[in-house]
All heavy atoms as an XYZ file, in Angstrom:
745
protein
N     -10.303    -61.985     36.239
C     -10.989    -63.210     35.865
C     -12.459    -63.019     36.319
O     -12.689    -62.647     37.500
C     -10.440    -64.477     36.509
C     -11.187    -65.710     36.267
S     -10.487    -67.193     37.110
C      -9.309    -67.641     35.793
N     -13.372    -63.301     35.441
C     -14.854    -63.169     35.809
C     -15.217    -64.446     36.636
O     -14.669    -65.462     36.490
C     -15.637    -63.141     34.557
N     -16.170    -64.218     37.459
C     -16.662    -65.276     38.325
C     -17.664    -66.114     37.535
O     -18.708    -65.629     37.240
C     -17.206    -64.635     39.616
C     -17.633    -65.615     40.715
C     -16.380    -66.323     41.156
C     -18.271    -64.863     41.744
N     -17.396    -67.389     37.354
C     -18.329    -68.318     36.638
C     -19.426    -68.697     37.675
O     -19.365    -68.419     38.800
C     -17.479    -69.481     36.166
C     -16.219    -69.466     37.076
C     -16.112    -68.069     37.569
N     -20.472    -69.285     37.079
C     -21.558    -69.837     37.938
C     -21.061    -70.928     38.859
O     -20.275    -71.756     38.459
C     -22.688    -70.321     37.001
C     -23.835    -70.814     37.790
N     -24.656    -69.961     38.493
C     -24.320    -72.058     37.943
C     -25.639    -70.644     39.103
N     -25.342    -71.936     38.827
N     -21.535    -70.936     39.978
C     -21.196    -72.006     41.003
C     -22.433    -72.710     41.435
O     -23.575    -72.118     41.322
C     -20.532    -71.364     42.225
O     -20.395    -72.326     43.271
N     -22.318    -73.851     41.924
C     -23.415    -74.574     42.495
C     -23.998    -73.773     43.687
O     -25.225    -73.939     44.020
N     -23.200    -72.939     44.342
C     -23.736    -72.083     45.434
C     -23.116    -70.686     45.109
O     -22.143    -70.483     44.375
C     -23.128    -72.564     46.774
C     -23.748    -73.962     47.023
C     -23.274    -74.432     48.424
C     -23.868    -75.838     48.607
N     -23.517    -76.378     49.954
N     -23.755    -69.682     45.757
C     -23.302    -68.324     45.546
C     -22.399    -67.809     46.747
O     -22.165    -68.530     47.656
N     -22.010    -66.519     46.565
C     -21.154    -65.944     47.580
C     -21.597    -65.971     48.945
O     -20.810    -66.183     49.874
C     -20.938    -64.498     47.036
C     -21.146    -64.605     45.532
C     -22.208    -65.645     45.409
N     -22.906    -65.807     49.184
C     -23.331    -65.900     50.586
C     -23.174    -67.296     51.208
O     -22.774    -67.457     52.321
C     -24.834    -65.506     50.631
C     -25.096    -64.088     50.447
C     -26.503    -63.686     50.755
N     -26.760    -62.367     50.403
C     -27.785    -61.827     49.833
N     -28.788    -62.666     49.526
N     -27.925    -60.551     49.531
N     -23.422    -68.313     50.343
C     -23.229    -69.662     50.810
C     -21.731    -69.960     51.024
O     -21.355    -70.655     52.033
C     -23.803    -70.670     49.871
C     -25.302    -70.986     50.030
C     -25.559    -71.545     51.390
O     -25.037    -72.616     51.684
O     -26.323    -70.877     52.133
N     -20.902    -69.456     50.194
C     -19.445    -69.605     50.398
C     -18.972    -69.107     51.700
O     -18.173    -69.746     52.429
C     -18.563    -68.985     49.256
C     -18.902    -69.379     47.832
C     -19.364    -70.617     47.405
C     -18.740    -68.586     46.739
N     -19.518    -70.599     46.138
C     -19.155    -69.448     45.612
C     -18.221    -67.424     46.449
C     -19.047    -69.001     44.291
C     -18.114    -66.878     45.190
C     -18.540    -67.743     44.173
N     -19.434    -67.842     52.022
C     -19.094    -67.227     53.243
C     -19.586    -68.029     54.493
O     -18.911    -68.238     55.407
C     -19.600    -65.794     53.272
N     -20.839    -68.410     54.349
C     -21.445    -69.055     55.471
C     -20.890    -70.507     55.737
O     -20.491    -70.913     56.763
C     -22.942    -69.224     55.235
C     -23.746    -69.840     56.433
C     -25.199    -70.099     56.151
N     -25.404    -71.168     55.184
C     -25.250    -72.507     55.398
N     -24.847    -72.942     56.495
N     -25.391    -73.341     54.387
N     -20.765    -71.265     54.599
C     -20.396    -72.636     54.668
C     -18.845    -72.776     54.764
O     -18.337    -73.683     55.496
C     -20.919    -73.379     53.541
C     -20.751    -74.927     53.733
C     -21.598    -75.752     52.699
O     -22.345    -75.188     51.970
N     -21.407    -76.975     52.710
N     -18.139    -72.078     53.977
C     -16.728    -72.352     53.909
C     -15.808    -71.129     54.451
O     -14.610    -71.266     54.490
C     -16.256    -72.492     52.512
C     -17.136    -73.549     51.734
C     -17.942    -73.149     50.633
C     -17.110    -74.856     52.148
C     -18.700    -74.058     50.055
C     -17.927    -75.803     51.470
C     -18.701    -75.370     50.366
O     -19.465    -76.241     49.775
N     -16.370    -69.964     54.788
C     -15.627    -68.819     55.169
C     -14.886    -68.211     54.091
O     -13.853    -67.535     54.304
N     -15.363    -68.278     52.883
C     -14.677    -67.648     51.712
C     -15.446    -66.495     51.224
O     -16.601    -66.442     51.175
C     -14.654    -68.711     50.543
C     -14.018    -70.085     50.854
C     -14.130    -70.982     49.696
C     -12.516    -69.793     51.184
N     -14.647    -65.530     50.764
C     -15.282    -64.317     50.072
C     -14.979    -64.452     48.574
O     -14.234    -65.327     48.133
C     -14.771    -62.989     50.609
C     -13.232    -62.836     50.537
O     -12.593    -63.621     49.773
O     -12.680    -62.000     51.239
N     -15.622    -63.625     47.851
C     -15.482    -63.668     46.309
C     -14.042    -63.519     45.925
O     -13.584    -64.285     45.027
C     -16.324    -62.608     45.647
C     -16.063    -62.476     44.200
C     -17.862    -62.867     45.894
N     -13.230    -62.583     46.521
C     -11.884    -62.448     46.202
C     -11.034    -63.727     46.410
O     -10.148    -64.079     45.549
C     -11.171    -61.337     47.016
N     -11.336    -64.418     47.397
C     -10.646    -65.705     47.726
C     -10.966    -66.747     46.669
O     -10.122    -67.467     46.167
C     -10.975    -66.230     49.093
O     -10.659    -65.275     50.075
C     -10.239    -67.494     49.424
N     -12.245    -66.802     46.295
C     -12.666    -67.795     45.294
C     -12.058    -67.429     43.914
O     -11.580    -68.320     43.212
C     -14.201    -67.903     45.156
C     -14.641    -68.695     43.987
C     -14.843    -68.421     46.430
N     -12.020    -66.168     43.621
C     -11.365    -65.801     42.346
C      -9.893    -66.104     42.336
O      -9.348    -66.561     41.337
C     -11.539    -64.235     42.121
C     -12.939    -63.892     41.662
C     -13.082    -62.343     41.624
C     -13.210    -64.357     40.288
N      -9.243    -65.950     43.521
C      -7.844    -66.263     43.568
C      -7.630    -67.805     43.433
O      -6.629    -68.209     42.683
C      -7.258    -65.891     44.911
N      -8.506    -68.606     43.978
C      -8.408    -69.998     43.767
C      -8.554    -70.403     42.319
O      -7.856    -71.226     41.796
C      -9.556    -70.728     44.672
C      -9.293    -70.704     46.118
S     -10.831    -71.294     47.043
C     -10.840    -73.015     46.579
N      -9.584    -69.768     41.658
C      -9.788    -70.088     40.246
C      -8.546    -69.653     39.421
O      -8.168    -70.360     38.493
C     -11.051    -69.281     39.752
C     -12.413    -69.880     40.091
C     -13.474    -68.861     39.874
C     -12.634    -71.210     39.324
N      -7.999    -68.541     39.766
C      -6.800    -68.089     39.010
C      -5.575    -69.059     39.261
O      -4.889    -69.398     38.296
C      -6.424    -66.666     39.455
C      -5.279    -65.998     38.632
C      -5.133    -64.579     38.859
O      -6.102    -63.857     39.029
O      -3.971    -64.190     39.006
N      -5.438    -69.479     40.491
C      -4.311    -70.426     40.835
C      -4.508    -71.725     40.042
O      -3.536    -72.365     39.612
C      -4.344    -70.688     42.370
C      -3.059    -71.294     42.882
C      -2.943    -71.257     44.372
N      -4.166    -71.504     45.164
C      -4.819    -70.534     45.855
N      -4.358    -69.277     45.856
N      -5.932    -70.810     46.474
N      -5.708    -72.161     39.894
C      -6.045    -73.344     39.109
C      -6.241    -73.073     37.608
O      -6.689    -73.983     36.896
C      -7.299    -74.066     39.609
C      -7.142    -74.644     41.010
C      -8.447    -75.361     41.542
O      -8.648    -75.336     42.670
N      -9.239    -75.863     40.606
N      -5.958    -71.905     37.193
C      -6.039    -71.448     35.780
C      -7.427    -71.718     35.245
O      -7.577    -72.098     34.093
C      -4.988    -72.156     34.953
C      -3.530    -71.791     35.423
C      -2.512    -72.426     34.611
O      -2.646    -73.499     34.123
N      -1.365    -71.781     34.578
N      -8.460    -71.560     36.069
C      -9.884    -71.712     35.637
C     -10.218    -73.041     35.353
O     -11.189    -73.376     34.726
N      -9.411    -74.061     35.857
C      -9.696    -75.461     35.508
C      -9.959    -76.267     36.781
O      -9.577    -75.941     37.914
C      -8.426    -76.061     34.850
O      -8.112    -75.336     33.698
N     -10.588    -77.367     36.570
C     -10.968    -78.385     37.602
C      -9.660    -78.937     38.194
O      -8.724    -79.310     37.388
C     -11.775    -79.494     37.124
S     -12.037    -80.855     38.226
N      -9.525    -79.041     39.496
C      -8.276    -79.525     40.169
C      -8.078    -81.001     39.827
O      -6.938    -81.544     39.941
C      -8.375    -79.347     41.673
N      -9.109    -81.768     39.471
C      -9.007    -83.198     39.114
C      -8.630    -83.428     37.726
O      -7.572    -83.913     37.350
C     -10.290    -83.926     39.393
C     -10.402    -84.605     40.753
C      -9.801    -84.081     41.821
C     -11.266    -85.678     40.865
C     -10.001    -84.734     43.035
C     -11.443    -86.233     42.082
C     -10.784    -85.765     43.250
N      -9.546    -82.981     36.804
C      -9.483    -83.385     35.401
C      -8.942    -82.300     34.535
O      -8.561    -82.577     33.339
C     -10.865    -83.828     34.857
S     -12.019    -82.423     34.687
N      -8.809    -81.036     34.975
C      -8.300    -79.998     34.201
C      -9.307    -79.335     33.266
O      -8.933    -78.369     32.578
N     -10.547    -79.765     33.286
C     -11.608    -79.193     32.424
C     -11.759    -77.683     32.819
O     -11.672    -77.359     34.058
C     -12.959    -79.853     32.512
C     -13.069    -81.054     31.793
C     -14.511    -81.633     31.776
N     -14.484    -82.999     31.424
C     -15.030    -83.971     32.137
N     -15.608    -83.712     33.328
N     -14.934    -85.214     31.784
N     -12.093    -76.876     31.886
C     -12.414    -75.473     32.219
C     -13.758    -75.384     33.010
O     -14.724    -76.021     32.674
C     -12.602    -74.761     30.807
C     -12.815    -73.268     30.975
O     -13.729    -72.862     31.691
N     -12.037    -72.483     30.294
N     -13.656    -74.649     34.034
C     -14.855    -74.540     34.926
C     -15.596    -73.129     34.690
O     -16.218    -72.624     35.626
C     -14.513    -74.817     36.402
C     -14.188    -76.191     36.637
C     -13.467    -73.808     36.872
N     -15.371    -72.539     33.558
C     -15.914    -71.189     33.313
C     -17.501    -71.196     33.360
O     -18.047    -70.206     33.698
C     -15.510    -70.674     31.976
N     -18.103    -72.305     33.087
C     -19.595    -72.406     33.094
C     -20.106    -72.696     34.453
O     -21.135    -72.101     34.911
C     -20.040    -73.553     32.148
C     -19.569    -73.332     30.675
C     -20.498    -72.482     29.940
O     -21.718    -72.609     30.145
O     -20.047    -71.822     29.011
N     -19.462    -73.519     35.174
C     -19.985    -73.975     36.530
C     -18.948    -74.653     37.291
O     -18.146    -75.415     36.766
C     -21.163    -74.941     36.362
C     -21.904    -75.260     37.587
C     -23.142    -76.132     37.168
N     -23.980    -76.361     38.383
C     -24.926    -75.547     38.836
N     -25.120    -74.421     38.097
N     -25.635    -75.776     39.868
N     -18.881    -74.456     38.601
C     -17.908    -75.069     39.466
C     -18.391    -75.292     40.841
O     -19.411    -74.821     41.210
C     -16.592    -74.248     39.514
C     -16.738    -72.930     40.308
C     -16.589    -72.860     41.621
C     -17.159    -71.758     39.605
C     -16.730    -71.678     42.382
C     -17.267    -70.550     40.413
C     -17.132    -70.530     41.696
N     -17.668    -76.242     41.602
C     -18.007    -76.516     42.959
C     -16.805    -76.318     43.827
O     -15.725    -76.685     43.434
C     -18.530    -77.969     42.999
C     -19.873    -78.124     42.301
C     -19.983    -78.312     40.914
C     -21.107    -77.993     43.066
C     -21.202    -78.351     40.340
C     -22.294    -78.037     42.412
C     -22.371    -78.281     41.035
O     -23.504    -78.342     40.434
N     -17.034    -75.849     45.015
C     -15.921    -75.699     45.956
C     -15.778    -77.029     46.719
O     -16.766    -77.472     47.377
C     -16.177    -74.505     46.963
C     -16.128    -73.212     46.057
C     -15.120    -74.488     48.076
C     -16.499    -71.992     46.824
N     -14.679    -77.719     46.567
C     -14.416    -78.986     47.190
C     -13.930    -78.737     48.619
O     -13.065    -77.900     48.856
C     -13.466    -79.805     46.429
C     -13.103    -81.105     47.115
O     -14.033    -81.824     47.545
O     -11.919    -81.399     47.251
N     -14.492    -79.546     49.510
C     -13.995    -79.446     50.972
C     -14.028    -80.801     51.536
O     -14.795    -81.707     51.148
C     -14.865    -78.404     51.662
C     -16.286    -78.924     51.839
N     -17.194    -78.907     50.847
C     -16.969    -79.453     52.875
C     -18.345    -79.350     51.223
N     -18.297    -79.770     52.482
N     -13.195    -81.004     52.554
C     -13.211    -82.198     53.393
C     -14.457    -82.250     54.232
O     -14.730    -81.305     55.030
C     -11.963    -82.280     54.189
S     -11.876    -83.706     55.332
N     -15.204    -83.270     54.254
C     -16.420    -83.375     55.005
C     -16.147    -83.713     56.444
O     -16.998    -83.505     57.315
C     -17.388    -84.473     54.372
C     -18.055    -83.958     53.162
N     -19.318    -83.557     53.054
C     -17.567    -83.724     51.860
C     -19.699    -83.184     51.935
N     -18.600    -83.227     51.091
N     -14.907    -84.137     56.767
C     -14.519    -84.338     58.127
C     -14.042    -83.062     58.832
O     -14.507    -82.744     59.906
C     -13.376    -85.380     58.265
O     -13.842    -86.640     57.575
C     -13.064    -85.654     59.600
N     -13.145    -82.349     58.131
C     -12.530    -81.155     58.750
C     -13.232    -79.843     58.331
O     -13.052    -78.846     59.032
C     -11.060    -81.064     58.381
O     -10.957    -80.812     56.992
C     -10.308    -82.322     58.786
N     -13.914    -79.926     57.142
C     -14.538    -78.664     56.630
C     -13.502    -77.756     55.886
O     -13.909    -76.799     55.203
N     -12.268    -78.242     55.784
C     -11.244    -77.441     55.104
C     -11.436    -77.528     53.560
O     -11.713    -78.574     53.001
C      -9.853    -77.995     55.386
C      -9.412    -77.882     56.873
S      -9.398    -76.159     57.468
C      -7.955    -75.596     56.586
N     -11.367    -76.311     52.913
C     -11.450    -76.258     51.489
C     -10.194    -76.740     50.851
O      -9.140    -76.444     51.231
C     -11.741    -74.711     51.060
C     -11.703    -74.574     49.587
C     -13.077    -74.367     51.636
N     -10.428    -77.562     49.777
C      -9.318    -78.152     49.050
C      -9.052    -77.537     47.734
O      -7.970    -77.446     47.232
C      -9.470    -79.701     48.887
C      -9.451    -80.434     50.220
C      -9.591    -81.895     49.995
N     -10.932    -82.252     49.634
C     -11.625    -83.303     50.156
N     -10.962    -84.109     51.029
N     -12.841    -83.580     49.785
N     -10.126    -77.224     46.973
C      -9.956    -76.624     45.689
C     -11.350    -76.498     45.013
O     -12.337    -76.598     45.626
N     -11.214    -76.285     43.721
C     -12.402    -76.128     42.873
C     -12.516    -77.305     41.880
O     -11.484    -77.589     41.270
C     -12.413    -74.736     42.198
C     -12.522    -73.699     43.249
C     -13.524    -74.681     41.179
C     -12.404    -72.271     42.765
N     -13.660    -77.876     41.779
C     -13.869    -78.992     40.867
C     -15.016    -78.743     39.914
O     -15.851    -77.900     40.228
C     -14.235    -80.234     41.703
C     -13.289    -80.702     42.753
C     -13.795    -81.896     43.481
C     -11.822    -81.017     42.217
N     -15.047    -79.386     38.820
C     -16.134    -79.431     37.921
C     -17.267    -80.311     38.558
O     -17.027    -81.029     39.484
C     -15.718    -79.982     36.512
S     -15.363    -81.696     36.415
N     -18.431    -80.245     37.948
C     -19.599    -81.035     38.394
C     -19.274    -82.497     38.498
O     -19.588    -83.211     39.451
C     -20.798    -80.711     37.589
O     -21.918    -81.450     38.044
N     -18.724    -83.064     37.349
C     -18.510    -84.509     37.260
C     -17.502    -84.982     38.328
O     -17.770    -86.044     39.022
C     -17.972    -84.887     35.940
C     -19.000    -84.811     34.880
O     -20.245    -84.725     35.093
N     -18.662    -84.918     33.581
N     -16.400    -84.270     38.499
C     -15.455    -84.686     39.499
C     -15.937    -84.507     40.905
O     -15.618    -85.366     41.774
C     -14.117    -83.839     39.239
S     -13.255    -84.391     37.701
N     -16.670    -83.440     41.141
C     -17.190    -83.286     42.531
C     -18.178    -84.427     42.902
O     -18.128    -84.950     43.924
C     -17.961    -81.933     42.545
C     -18.500    -81.546     43.949
O     -17.676    -81.498     44.879
N     -19.790    -81.507     44.079
N     -19.029    -84.860     41.853
C     -19.892    -85.888     42.077
C     -19.164    -87.165     42.331
O     -19.498    -87.968     43.204
C     -20.914    -86.019     40.876
O     -21.661    -84.778     40.738
C     -21.799    -87.173     41.057
N     -18.174    -87.452     41.411
C     -17.405    -88.704     41.568
C     -16.771    -88.803     42.949
O     -16.805    -89.876     43.552
C     -16.320    -88.789     40.463
N     -16.143    -87.720     43.375
C     -15.455    -87.742     44.678
C     -16.486    -88.050     45.762
O     -16.241    -88.801     46.686
C     -14.830    -86.387     44.999
C     -13.994    -86.243     46.316
C     -12.939    -87.315     46.248
C     -13.419    -84.865     46.337
N     -17.680    -87.414     45.650
C     -18.745    -87.722     46.649
C     -19.199    -89.176     46.611
O     -19.444    -89.834     47.680
N     -19.349    -89.731     45.414
C     -19.757    -91.122     45.289
C     -18.783    -92.100     45.897
O     -19.085    -93.117     46.321
C     -20.081    -91.458     43.779
C     -21.355    -90.748     43.211
C     -21.411    -91.017     41.723
C     -22.649    -91.237     44.016
N     -17.520    -91.721     45.830
C     -16.472    -92.575     46.414
C     -16.373    -92.339     47.962
O     -15.642    -93.001     48.675
C     -15.086    -92.300     45.810
C     -14.835    -93.094     44.576
C     -14.884    -92.529     43.293
C     -14.513    -94.467     44.629
C     -14.739    -93.275     42.193
C     -14.346    -95.146     43.535
C     -14.444    -94.653     42.254
N     -17.236    -91.449     48.496
C     -17.204    -91.119     49.895
C     -15.839    -90.570     50.369
O     -15.527    -90.708     51.528
N     -15.112    -89.879     49.495
C     -13.835    -89.398     49.807
C     -12.855    -90.451     50.336
O     -11.947    -90.124     51.143
C     -13.963    -88.186     50.780
C     -14.649    -86.998     50.301
C     -14.787    -85.796     51.145
O     -14.011    -85.753     52.152
O     -15.528    -84.979     50.880
N     -13.114    -91.682     50.028
C     -12.443    -92.815     50.600
C     -11.267    -93.177     49.630
O     -11.429    -93.720     48.551
C     -13.364    -94.092     50.687
C     -12.611    -95.237     51.321
O     -11.511    -95.460     51.169
O     -13.420    -95.987     51.950
N      -9.999    -92.802     50.074
C      -8.830    -92.963     49.246
C      -8.617    -94.479     48.856
O      -8.270    -94.796     47.728
C      -7.561    -92.486     49.964
C      -6.280    -92.752     49.145
C      -7.725    -90.987     50.153
N      -8.882    -95.406     49.763
C      -8.692    -96.835     49.502
C      -9.644    -97.310     48.342
O      -9.293    -98.101     47.520
C      -8.898    -97.648     50.714
C      -7.702    -97.401     51.714
C      -6.307    -97.591     51.130
O      -6.055    -98.562     50.419
O      -5.463    -96.673     51.372
N     -10.930    -96.830     48.422
C     -11.892    -97.161     47.376
C     -11.487    -96.551     46.031
O     -11.556    -97.206     44.994
C     -13.294    -96.589     47.725
C     -14.016    -97.442     48.769
C     -15.305    -96.834     49.178
N     -16.236    -97.004     48.146
C     -17.404    -96.358     48.005
N     -17.744    -95.463     48.929
N     -18.251    -96.539     47.059
N     -10.881    -95.386     46.048
C     -10.420    -94.777     44.835
C      -9.204    -95.477     44.285
O      -9.163    -95.739     43.098
C     -10.081    -93.278     45.054
C     -11.357    -92.423     45.434
S     -10.993    -90.763     45.870
C     -10.967    -90.035     44.205
N      -8.356    -95.936     45.115
C      -7.181    -96.777     44.748
C      -7.649    -98.092     44.154
O      -7.076    -98.510     43.055
C      -6.232    -97.026     45.873
C      -5.388    -95.860     46.262
C      -4.511    -96.196     47.446
C      -3.701    -95.081     47.967
N      -2.886    -95.395     49.155
N      -8.682    -98.706     44.691
C      -9.234    -99.879     44.244
C      -9.816    -99.780     42.800
O      -9.672   -100.637     41.944
C     -10.229   -100.534     45.227
N     -10.499    -98.646     42.622
C     -11.075    -98.293     41.327
C      -9.961    -98.148     40.254
O     -10.070    -98.600     39.194
C     -11.917    -97.095     41.389
N      -8.929    -97.467     40.636
C      -7.772    -97.319     39.731
C      -7.132    -98.628     39.358
O      -6.820    -98.927     38.272
C      -6.667    -96.332     40.319
C      -7.281    -94.894     40.406
C      -5.364    -96.401     39.503
C      -6.478    -93.941     41.286
N      -6.942    -99.480     40.403
C      -6.385   -100.811     40.177
C      -7.286   -101.602     39.255
O      -6.809   -102.283     38.376
C      -6.281   -101.597     41.598
C      -5.708   -102.963     41.481
C      -4.260   -102.993     41.251
O      -3.572   -101.928     41.425
O      -3.730   -104.050     40.815
N      -8.567   -101.538     39.480
C      -9.542   -102.257     38.605
C      -9.354   -101.819     37.119
O      -9.334   -102.557     36.244
C     -10.990   -102.077     39.173
C     -12.034   -102.507     38.220
C     -12.364   -103.860     38.126
C     -12.679   -101.637     37.376
C     -13.344   -104.330     37.291
C     -13.741   -102.075     36.481
C     -14.049   -103.398     36.470
O     -14.969   -103.889     35.632
N      -9.374   -100.477     36.944
C      -9.326    -99.950     35.589
C      -7.979   -100.276     34.947
O      -7.993   -100.459     33.788
C      -9.591    -98.408     35.601
C     -10.974    -97.980     36.007
C     -11.034    -96.441     36.143
C     -11.971    -98.453     34.870
N      -6.979   -100.267     35.716
C      -5.607   -100.495     35.149
C      -5.374   -101.952     34.831
O      -4.729   -102.235     33.849
C      -4.578   -100.040     36.205
O      -4.847    -98.635     36.600
C      -3.172   -100.229     35.697
N      -5.897   -102.874     35.635
C      -5.635   -104.276     35.434
C      -6.694   -105.178     34.928
O      -6.488   -106.396     34.784
C      -5.091   -104.825     36.830
C      -3.759   -104.114     37.205
O      -2.925   -104.006     36.363
N      -3.730   -103.630     38.424
N      -7.871   -104.660     34.683
C      -8.917   -105.471     34.142
C      -8.963   -105.339     32.654
O      -8.925   -104.270     32.137
C     -10.259   -105.038     34.773
O     -10.180   -105.074     36.180
C     -11.454   -105.893     34.288
N      -9.015   -106.430     32.000
C      -9.048   -106.495     30.509
C     -10.514   -106.715     30.120
O     -11.195   -107.563     30.665
C      -8.102   -107.530     30.027
C      -6.669   -107.354     30.423
N      -5.835   -106.384     29.983
C      -5.980   -107.983     31.389
C      -4.743   -106.478     30.577
N      -4.763   -107.394     31.474
N     -10.938   -105.959     29.124
C     -12.240   -106.079     28.574
C     -12.436   -107.481     27.933
O     -11.479   -107.995     27.343
C     -12.549   -105.021     27.579
N     -13.594   -108.065     28.178
C     -13.937   -109.350     27.599
C     -15.123   -109.171     26.626
O     -16.106   -108.573     26.996
C     -14.331   -110.397     28.692
C     -14.716   -111.674     28.070
C     -13.159   -110.499     29.699
N     -14.922   -109.614     25.422
C     -15.986   -109.540     24.458
C     -17.147   -110.422     24.820
O     -16.996   -111.566     25.138
C     -15.564   -109.964     23.058
N     -18.313   -109.857     24.884
C     -19.545   -110.546     25.319
C     -20.657   -110.239     24.227
O     -20.635   -109.191     23.607
C     -20.002   -110.223     26.648
O     -20.252   -108.886     26.753
C     -19.032   -110.633     27.714
N     -21.567   -111.116     24.160
C     -22.708   -110.936     23.268
C     -23.929   -110.678     24.213
O     -24.635   -111.614     24.531
C     -22.919   -112.146     22.366
C     -23.990   -111.844     21.375
O     -24.347   -110.670     21.125
O     -24.485   -112.854     20.754
N     -24.053   -109.478     24.693
C     -25.128   -109.094     25.578
C     -26.273   -108.468     24.779
O     -26.028   -107.372     24.264
C     -24.661   -108.211     26.722
C     -25.771   -107.841     27.703
C     -23.434   -108.801     27.458
N     -27.342   -109.084     24.671
C     -28.462   -108.507     23.939
C     -29.776   -108.793     24.618
O     -30.114   -109.613     25.280
C     -28.560   -109.091     22.479
C     -27.435   -108.599     21.684
C     -27.451   -109.151     20.349
N     -26.169   -109.098     19.781
C     -25.835   -109.233     18.550
N     -26.833   -109.377     17.668
N     -24.621   -109.060     18.131
């Protein structure tokens, strides 16, 4: 599997996460070249997801999912609340102009 573009390069992976190129390629292969969240192909660009508390690497995400996770502050309760909102809120027709 060819190495797609990442938000950071191999030197940063080694410094920040302790990963080498072979490990990143193995992660990509295990995830079948897809984002761990949404399943989109990450052949163009990917981000290495890690826990900001422990520093442990969790997987590879696309740009959108990496950003979304960051905006939720990795807070599971906030994410559950968002799911609850999306699941149980019904759209109301409004005339907004």
